[in-house]
mmCIF file as Biopython writes it, N, C-alpha, C and O atoms, coordinates in Angstrom:
data_model
#
loop_
_atom_site.group_PDB
_atom_site.id
_atom_site.type_symbol
_atom_site.label_atom_id
_atom_site.label_alt_id
_atom_site.label_comp_id
_atom_site.label_asym_id
_atom_site.label_entity_id
_atom_site.label_seq_id
_atom_site.pdbx_PDB_ins_code
_atom_site.Cartn_x
_atom_site.Cartn_y
_atom_site.Cartn_z
_atom_site.occupancy
_atom_site.B_iso_or_equiv
_atom_site.auth_seq_id
_atom_site.auth_asym_id
_atom_site.pdbx_PDB_model_num
ATOM 1   N N  . MET A ? 1  ? 125.217 241.658 68.993  1.0 0.0 1  A 1 
ATOM 2   C CA . MET A ? 1  ? 125.612 241.528 70.561  1.0 0.0 1  A 1 
ATOM 3   C C  . MET A ? 1  ? 125.282 242.767 71.247  1.0 0.0 1  A 1 
ATOM 4   O O  . MET A ? 1  ? 125.710 243.809 70.750  1.0 0.0 1  A 1 
ATOM 5   N N  . ALA A ? 2  ? 124.544 242.822 72.377  1.0 0.0 2  A 1 
ATOM 6   C CA . ALA A ? 2  ? 124.248 243.889 73.076  1.0 0.0 2  A 1 
ATOM 7   C C  . ALA A ? 2  ? 125.428 244.335 73.972  1.0 0.0 2  A 1 
ATOM 8   O O  . ALA A ? 2  ? 126.205 243.484 74.406  1.0 0.0 2  A 1 
ATOM 9   N N  . PRO A ? 3  ? 125.585 245.665 74.265  1.0 0.0 3  A 1 
ATOM 10  C CA . PRO A ? 3  ? 126.539 246.238 75.028  1.0 0.0 3  A 1 
ATOM 11  C C  . PRO A ? 3  ? 126.569 245.566 76.417  1.0 0.0 3  A 1 
ATOM 12  O O  . PRO A ? 3  ? 125.535 245.107 76.901  1.0 0.0 3  A 1 
ATOM 13  N N  . ILE A ? 4  ? 127.701 245.511 77.031  1.0 0.0 4  A 1 
ATOM 14  C CA . ILE A ? 4  ? 127.676 244.913 78.518  1.0 0.0 4  A 1 
ATOM 15  C C  . ILE A ? 4  ? 126.706 245.575 79.467  1.0 0.0 4  A 1 
ATOM 16  O O  . ILE A ? 4  ? 125.880 244.891 80.071  1.0 0.0 4  A 1 
ATOM 17  N N  . PRO A ? 5  ? 126.782 246.926 79.623  1.0 0.0 5  A 1 
ATOM 18  C CA . PRO A ? 5  ? 126.012 247.579 80.498  1.0 0.0 5  A 1 
ATOM 19  C C  . PRO A ? 5  ? 124.436 247.237 80.349  1.0 0.0 5  A 1 
ATOM 20  O O  . PRO A ? 5  ? 123.736 247.079 81.350  1.0 0.0 5  A 1 
ATOM 21  N N  . VAL A ? 6  ? 123.957 247.141 79.119  1.0 0.0 6  A 1 
ATOM 22  C CA . VAL A ? 6  ? 122.662 246.683 78.867  1.0 0.0 6  A 1 
ATOM 23  C C  . VAL A ? 6  ? 122.371 245.287 79.271  1.0 0.0 6  A 1 
ATOM 24  O O  . VAL A ? 6  ? 121.282 245.031 79.786  1.0 0.0 6  A 1 
ATOM 25  N N  . VAL A ? 7  ? 123.200 244.427 79.091  1.0 0.0 7  A 1 
ATOM 26  C CA . VAL A ? 7  ? 123.039 242.963 79.533  1.0 0.0 7  A 1 
ATOM 27  C C  . VAL A ? 7  ? 122.997 243.047 81.041  1.0 0.0 7  A 1 
ATOM 28  O O  . VAL A ? 7  ? 122.068 242.474 81.612  1.0 0.0 7  A 1 
ATOM 29  N N  . VAL A ? 8  ? 123.874 243.679 81.727  1.0 0.0 8  A 1 
ATOM 30  C CA . VAL A ? 8  ? 123.930 243.720 83.246  1.0 0.0 8  A 1 
ATOM 31  C C  . VAL A ? 8  ? 122.579 244.395 83.725  1.0 0.0 8  A 1 
ATOM 32  O O  . VAL A ? 8  ? 121.976 243.902 84.678  1.0 0.0 8  A 1 
ATOM 33  N N  . ALA A ? 9  ? 122.119 245.468 83.101  1.0 0.0 9  A 1 
ATOM 34  C CA . ALA A ? 9  ? 120.956 246.129 83.543  1.0 0.0 9  A 1 
ATOM 35  C C  . ALA A ? 9  ? 119.792 245.212 83.510  1.0 0.0 9  A 1 
ATOM 36  O O  . ALA A ? 9  ? 118.992 245.039 84.429  1.0 0.0 9  A 1 
ATOM 37  N N  . THR A ? 10 ? 119.791 244.579 82.209  1.0 0.0 10 A 1 
ATOM 38  C CA . THR A ? 10 ? 118.652 243.625 82.106  1.0 0.0 10 A 1 
ATOM 39  C C  . THR A ? 10 ? 118.647 242.443 83.080  1.0 0.0 10 A 1 
ATOM 40  O O  . THR A ? 10 ? 117.613 241.957 83.539  1.0 0.0 10 A 1 
ATOM 41  N N  . GLY A ? 11 ? 119.855 242.031 83.351  1.0 0.0 11 A 1 
ATOM 42  C CA . GLY A ? 11 ? 119.875 240.906 84.373  1.0 0.0 11 A 1 
ATOM 43  C C  . GLY A ? 11 ? 119.519 241.408 85.764  1.0 0.0 11 A 1 
ATOM 44  O O  . GLY A ? 11 ? 118.966 240.643 86.555  1.0 0.0 11 A 1 
ATOM 45  N N  . VAL A ? 12 ? 119.829 242.731 86.116  1.0 0.0 12 A 1 
ATOM 46  C CA . VAL A ? 12 ? 119.398 243.105 87.460  1.0 0.0 12 A 1 
ATOM 47  C C  . VAL A ? 12 ? 117.932 243.278 87.456  1.0 0.0 12 A 1 
ATOM 48  O O  . VAL A ? 12 ? 117.250 242.823 88.374  1.0 0.0 12 A 1 
ATOM 49  N N  . VAL A ? 13 ? 117.429 243.908 86.470  1.0 0.0 13 A 1 
ATOM 50  C CA . VAL A ? 13 ? 115.889 244.217 86.426  1.0 0.0 13 A 1 
ATOM 51  C C  . VAL A ? 13 ? 115.186 242.847 86.444  1.0 0.0 13 A 1 
ATOM 52  O O  . VAL A ? 13 ? 114.118 242.773 87.053  1.0 0.0 13 A 1 
ATOM 53  N N  . GLY A ? 14 ? 115.661 241.806 85.861  1.0 0.0 14 A 1 
ATOM 54  C CA . GLY A ? 14 ? 115.053 240.556 85.749  1.0 0.0 14 A 1 
ATOM 55  C C  . GLY A ? 14 ? 115.152 239.778 87.131  1.0 0.0 14 A 1 
ATOM 56  O O  . GLY A ? 14 ? 114.231 239.031 87.463  1.0 0.0 14 A 1 
ATOM 57  N N  . ALA A ? 15 ? 116.159 239.935 87.857  1.0 0.0 15 A 1 
ATOM 58  C CA . ALA A ? 15 ? 116.381 239.397 89.042  1.0 0.0 15 A 1 
ATOM 59  C C  . ALA A ? 15 ? 115.425 240.071 90.178  1.0 0.0 15 A 1 
ATOM 60  O O  . ALA A ? 15 ? 114.873 239.409 91.057  1.0 0.0 15 A 1 
ATOM 61  N N  . LYS A ? 16 ? 115.317 241.398 90.042  1.0 0.0 16 A 1 
ATOM 62  C CA . LYS A ? 16 ? 114.381 242.059 90.904  1.0 0.0 16 A 1 
ATOM 63  C C  . LYS A ? 16 ? 113.028 241.566 90.733  1.0 0.0 16 A 1 
ATOM 64  O O  . LYS A ? 16 ? 112.370 241.169 91.694  1.0 0.0 16 A 1 
ATOM 65  N N  . VAL A ? 17 ? 112.525 241.579 89.368  1.0 0.0 17 A 1 
ATOM 66  C CA . VAL A ? 17 ? 111.191 241.174 89.015  1.0 0.0 17 A 1 
ATOM 67  C C  . VAL A ? 17 ? 110.955 239.760 89.639  1.0 0.0 17 A 1 
ATOM 68  O O  . VAL A ? 17 ? 109.935 239.479 90.268  1.0 0.0 17 A 1 
ATOM 69  N N  . ALA A ? 18 ? 111.964 238.915 89.417  1.0 0.0 18 A 1 
ATOM 70  C CA . ALA A ? 18 ? 111.779 237.367 89.900  1.0 0.0 18 A 1 
ATOM 71  C C  . ALA A ? 18 ? 111.594 237.429 91.331  1.0 0.0 18 A 1 
ATOM 72  O O  . ALA A ? 18 ? 110.662 236.805 91.838  1.0 0.0 18 A 1 
ATOM 73  N N  . LEU A ? 19 ? 112.409 238.140 92.058  1.0 0.0 19 A 1 
ATOM 74  C CA . LEU A ? 19 ? 112.300 238.290 93.657  1.0 0.0 19 A 1 
ATOM 75  C C  . LEU A ? 19 ? 110.871 238.756 93.888  1.0 0.0 19 A 1 
ATOM 76  O O  . LEU A ? 19 ? 110.167 238.122 94.674  1.0 0.0 19 A 1 
ATOM 77  N N  . GLU A ? 20 ? 110.424 239.767 93.287  1.0 0.0 20 A 1 
ATOM 78  C CA . GLU A ? 20 ? 109.135 240.357 93.587  1.0 0.0 20 A 1 
ATOM 79  C C  . GLU A ? 20 ? 108.082 239.201 93.408  1.0 0.0 20 A 1 
ATOM 80  O O  . GLU A ? 20 ? 107.296 238.957 94.324  1.0 0.0 20 A 1 
ATOM 81  N N  . VAL A ? 21 ? 108.062 238.463 92.188  1.0 0.0 21 A 1 
ATOM 82  C CA . VAL A ? 21 ? 107.180 237.537 91.865  1.0 0.0 21 A 1 
ATOM 83  C C  . VAL A ? 21 ? 107.163 236.443 92.934  1.0 0.0 21 A 1 
ATOM 84  O O  . VAL A ? 21 ? 106.088 236.012 93.351  1.0 0.0 21 A 1 
ATOM 85  N N  . ALA A ? 22 ? 108.378 235.972 93.400  1.0 0.0 22 A 1 
ATOM 86  C CA . ALA A ? 22 ? 108.609 234.850 94.248  1.0 0.0 22 A 1 
ATOM 87  C C  . ALA A ? 22 ? 107.951 235.378 95.653  1.0 0.0 22 A 1 
ATOM 88  O O  . ALA A ? 22 ? 107.211 234.614 96.272  1.0 0.0 22 A 1 
ATOM 89  N N  . PHE A ? 23 ? 108.203 236.575 96.106  1.0 0.0 23 A 1 
ATOM 90  C CA . PHE A ? 23 ? 107.730 237.088 97.382  1.0 0.0 23 A 1 
ATOM 91  C C  . PHE A ? 23 ? 106.141 237.068 97.310  1.0 0.0 23 A 1 
ATOM 92  O O  . PHE A ? 23 ? 105.511 236.554 98.235  1.0 0.0 23 A 1 
ATOM 93  N N  . VAL A ? 24 ? 105.524 237.596 96.271  1.0 0.0 24 A 1 
ATOM 94  C CA . VAL A ? 24 ? 104.196 237.771 96.185  1.0 0.0 24 A 1 
ATOM 95  C C  . VAL A ? 24 ? 103.570 236.276 96.174  1.0 0.0 24 A 1 
ATOM 96  O O  . VAL A ? 24 ? 102.573 236.009 96.845  1.0 0.0 24 A 1 
ATOM 97  N N  . ALA A ? 25 ? 104.220 235.336 95.371  1.0 0.0 25 A 1 
ATOM 98  C CA . ALA A ? 25 ? 103.735 234.096 95.292  1.0 0.0 25 A 1 
ATOM 99  C C  . ALA A ? 25 ? 103.731 233.392 96.680  1.0 0.0 25 A 1 
ATOM 100 O O  . ALA A ? 25 ? 102.799 232.679 97.051  1.0 0.0 25 A 1 
ATOM 101 N N  . SER A ? 26 ? 104.821 233.641 97.401  1.0 0.0 26 A 1 
ATOM 102 C CA . SER A ? 26 ? 105.000 233.009 98.735  1.0 0.0 26 A 1 
ATOM 103 C C  . SER A ? 26 ? 103.835 233.573 99.663  1.0 0.0 26 A 1 
ATOM 104 O O  . SER A ? 26 ? 103.215 232.822 100.415 1.0 0.0 26 A 1 
ATOM 105 N N  . ARG A ? 27 ? 103.605 234.769 99.580  1.0 0.0 27 A 1 
ATOM 106 C CA . ARG A ? 27 ? 102.607 235.477 100.387 1.0 0.0 27 A 1 
ATOM 107 C C  . ARG A ? 27 ? 101.339 234.831 100.137 1.0 0.0 27 A 1 
ATOM 108 O O  . ARG A ? 27 ? 100.730 234.329 101.081 1.0 0.0 27 A 1 
ATOM 109 N N  . VAL A ? 28 ? 100.835 234.789 98.851  1.0 0.0 28 A 1 
ATOM 110 C CA . VAL A ? 28 ? 99.661  234.235 98.296  1.0 0.0 28 A 1 
ATOM 111 C C  . VAL A ? 28 ? 99.439  232.708 98.857  1.0 0.0 28 A 1 
ATOM 112 O O  . VAL A ? 28 ? 98.434  232.258 99.407  1.0 0.0 28 A 1 
ATOM 113 N N  . GLY A ? 29 ? 100.592 232.089 98.576  1.0 0.0 29 A 1 
ATOM 114 C CA . GLY A ? 29 ? 100.650 230.753 98.984  1.0 0.0 29 A 1 
ATOM 115 C C  . GLY A ? 29 ? 100.378 230.410 100.439 1.0 0.0 29 A 1 
ATOM 116 O O  . GLY A ? 29 ? 99.653  229.465 100.750 1.0 0.0 29 A 1 
ATOM 117 N N  . SER A ? 30 ? 100.992 231.220 101.346 1.0 0.0 30 A 1 
ATOM 118 C CA . SER A ? 30 ? 100.816 231.163 102.724 1.0 0.0 30 A 1 
ATOM 119 C C  . SER A ? 30 ? 99.430  231.505 103.191 1.0 0.0 30 A 1 
ATOM 120 O O  . SER A ? 30 ? 98.850  230.861 104.065 1.0 0.0 30 A 1 
ATOM 121 N N  . ALA A ? 31 ? 98.870  232.657 102.505 1.0 0.0 31 A 1 
ATOM 122 C CA . ALA A ? 31 ? 97.545  233.030 102.770 1.0 0.0 31 A 1 
ATOM 123 C C  . ALA A ? 31 ? 96.454  231.894 102.369 1.0 0.0 31 A 1 
ATOM 124 O O  . ALA A ? 31 ? 95.460  231.668 103.061 1.0 0.0 31 A 1 
ATOM 125 N N  . VAL A ? 32 ? 96.722  231.300 101.326 1.0 0.0 32 A 1 
ATOM 126 C CA . VAL A ? 32 ? 95.709  230.170 100.731 1.0 0.0 32 A 1 
ATOM 127 C C  . VAL A ? 32 ? 95.940  228.993 101.844 1.0 0.0 32 A 1 
ATOM 128 O O  . VAL A ? 32 ? 94.980  228.366 102.293 1.0 0.0 32 A 1 
ATOM 129 N N  . ALA A ? 33 ? 97.139  228.767 102.211 1.0 0.0 33 A 1 
ATOM 130 C CA . ALA A ? 33 ? 97.353  227.715 103.244 1.0 0.0 33 A 1 
ATOM 131 C C  . ALA A ? 33 ? 96.604  227.921 104.422 1.0 0.0 33 A 1 
ATOM 132 O O  . ALA A ? 33 ? 95.901  227.027 104.893 1.0 0.0 33 A 1 
ATOM 133 N N  . THR A ? 34 ? 96.721  229.183 104.994 1.0 0.0 34 A 1 
ATOM 134 C CA . THR A ? 34 ? 96.083  229.476 106.304 1.0 0.0 34 A 1 
ATOM 135 C C  . THR A ? 34 ? 94.583  229.892 106.345 1.0 0.0 34 A 1 
ATOM 136 O O  . THR A ? 34 ? 93.974  230.052 107.403 1.0 0.0 34 A 1 
ATOM 137 N N  . TYR A ? 35 ? 94.027  230.057 105.083 1.0 0.0 35 A 1 
ATOM 138 C CA . TYR A ? 35 ? 92.762  230.479 104.945 1.0 0.0 35 A 1 
ATOM 139 C C  . TYR A ? 35 ? 91.686  229.683 105.460 1.0 0.0 35 A 1 
ATOM 140 O O  . TYR A ? 35 ? 90.810  230.155 106.186 1.0 0.0 35 A 1 
ATOM 141 N N  . PRO A ? 36 ? 91.747  228.166 105.004 1.0 0.0 36 A 1 
ATOM 142 C CA . PRO A ? 36 ? 90.712  227.250 105.630 1.0 0.0 36 A 1 
ATOM 143 C C  . PRO A ? 36 ? 90.764  227.142 107.090 1.0 0.0 36 A 1 
ATOM 144 O O  . PRO A ? 36 ? 89.735  226.912 107.726 1.0 0.0 36 A 1 
ATOM 145 N N  . SER A ? 37 ? 91.906  227.294 107.661 1.0 0.0 37 A 1 
ATOM 146 C CA . SER A ? 37 ? 91.929  227.068 109.118 1.0 0.0 37 A 1 
ATOM 147 C C  . SER A ? 37 ? 91.318  228.243 109.827 1.0 0.0 37 A 1 
ATOM 148 O O  . SER A ? 37 ? 90.799  228.128 110.937 1.0 0.0 37 A 1 
ATOM 149 N N  . GLU A ? 38 ? 91.391  229.429 109.134 1.0 0.0 38 A 1 
ATOM 150 C CA . GLU A ? 38 ? 90.797  230.614 109.804 1.0 0.0 38 A 1 
ATOM 151 C C  . GLU A ? 38 ? 89.339  230.684 109.569 1.0 0.0 38 A 1 
ATOM 152 O O  . GLU A ? 38 ? 88.611  231.301 110.345 1.0 0.0 38 A 1 
ATOM 153 N N  . VAL A ? 39 ? 88.853  230.021 108.438 1.0 0.0 39 A 1 
ATOM 154 C CA . VAL A ? 39 ? 87.382  229.861 108.211 1.0 0.0 39 A 1 
ATOM 155 C C  . VAL A ? 39 ? 86.624  229.289 109.347 1.0 0.0 39 A 1 
ATOM 156 O O  . VAL A ? 39 ? 85.648  229.772 109.921 1.0 0.0 39 A 1 
ATOM 157 N N  . ARG A ? 40 ? 87.327  228.027 109.599 1.0 0.0 40 A 1 
ATOM 158 C CA . ARG A ? 40 ? 86.706  227.049 110.652 1.0 0.0 40 A 1 
ATOM 159 C C  . ARG A ? 40 ? 86.537  227.610 112.061 1.0 0.0 40 A 1 
ATOM 160 O O  . ARG A ? 40 ? 86.057  226.908 112.951 1.0 0.0 40 A 1 
#
């Protein structure tokens, strides 16, 4: 069993990474969605 601070730190880092990935994915998704209309 891992110490509590290690578990908390891992959870915080995991949450930050998940937020970063979600942010980048939304940016990429919106860019892909608007790209065809900008080309025309």
